[in-house]
C-alpha positions, 0 to 999 in steps of 0.5 A: 496444410503448413499455414494452418498449423502455424497459425494453430502453434502460433496465434492460439496460444498469444490469443488466448495469453492477451484473452487471459490478462484481460480478464485478470483486470488491470496490471497495478502500476509499477510507480511508487507513491511515496509518503512522508509522514511523522509520529509524535505524541500523540499523533500523525501528520499527515492522519489521512493519507489518500491513494489509487488502487493498485499503486505501491505506496511507499511510506516514510515515517519517522518517530519525533519524540519517542519509540511509536508503531504503526499499524495498519491491519487491513494490509497486514502491516505493524511496524516498530518505529524508532525515535529518530529512525525514518522507518520506511513501510511499503505495499501495494493499495489493492482494494478501495475503501477507507482503512484506520492506521493507529499506533501499536506501541503504548506511548502514554495517556493519549495512545488511543487517539493516536489514528488515521485514515487510509483511503483508496480510491478507484483509479 
């Protein structure tokens, strides 16, 4: 009877937790994908960023000529970029697709063209 009880107390909960973890899908990567960017009148460089789903993304953006903004609506990001300061933005790329980012601080007549794309691919 002792063996059966030990089995039920130890093995069954461990098995349950393992099945639960598998059902939730792959675990997000703990490595950070770091990308250096610049923002200047009227462009981001690079203006296309490609990452893998589940990656932790760290954007380091420096506004070169004046204050700008960085808005990536799909991931709830809207960050002011102060001229000359490196601004760090971190998020997890937890959904696949192509998502637009843009300048969110009016920076002149070409402001509406200051855009880019984040491409999140399957692993």
